[in-house]
N, C-alpha and C positions, 0 to 999 in steps of 0.2 A: 317224732315229737309233734309234727304238724297234724298228724291224724288224731292224736289225743286232743289237741286243741280244738279241732273241728267237732269232735264228739262232745266235748265239754260245752261248746257253744250251743249245740243242738239240744242238749239236756236242759240248758238254762232258758230256752224259749218259752216253755209253759209257765215258768216262774215269772218271766218278764210280762207275759200276757195277763196273768192274774193281777200283778201289781198295776198294770195299765188300767184294767177294769176297776180296781179299787180307786185309783186316781180319778177316773171318769165319774165314778159314783160320788166321790168327795166334791168334785166341781159342780155337779148337776143336782144331786138329790140330798146330800148329807145335811141334817139340821145343824151341824156344827161348822162345816167347812164350805158350803156352797155359797154362791153369790147372793142368795136371798136370806141366808141364815141369820146374819147380824140384824136384819130388819125385824124378824119375828122372834128371835131368841138372843137378845143382846148380852145376856149373862152366860150364854152357852146352853146346850141341851143335855149333853152326856154327863152322867154321874161319875164316870171313870176318867182317870187321867193316865195314860193317853186314851183318846177315844178309841172305839172298837176298830174303826178303819185304820187309824194310825198303828194300833196294836197289830192288826193283821199284816200291814206292810212290814213292820219290824220283825214279826215272827217268821214270815215267809222269807225275808232276806237272811235271817239268822239261821233258821232250822231247815229251810227248804220247803217245797210245796206240800209234801205229805204231812210231816210233823207240824209245820207252821200252820197248815190248814186245820189240823185237829185242834191245836191250841187256840186258834182264832174262833173256831166253832164253839169250843167250850166257853170262851170269853163271851160270845154273843148269847149263849144260853144263860149265862150268869147275869146278863143285863136284863133285869126284870124289876117290877115295882117293889119286891121284897128284899132286894139286895141293898147293901149299904153304899156300894160304890167305893170311891177313893182312889188312891195311888196303886197301880198295878203294872209293874214293869215286866218286860218280856223275859 
């Protein structure tokens, strides 16, 4: 049983690393979540709810790194001037 638990923890490291980098992006660069965002965009910037970075976190936690990464990439591709935006749950 211990061997299985170790293997499971090793498999989760890439997922944890990607979520860490998403959090880092949110804190430093995101126009919706960063420390400077409310100064420049008081009403928010993203047309989707949840934002793409929040969606990415949720998708990776729910589906794993590969499938969640594909879902997140598709969401980012849909974020363009011609999309309507709106509510988009994972």
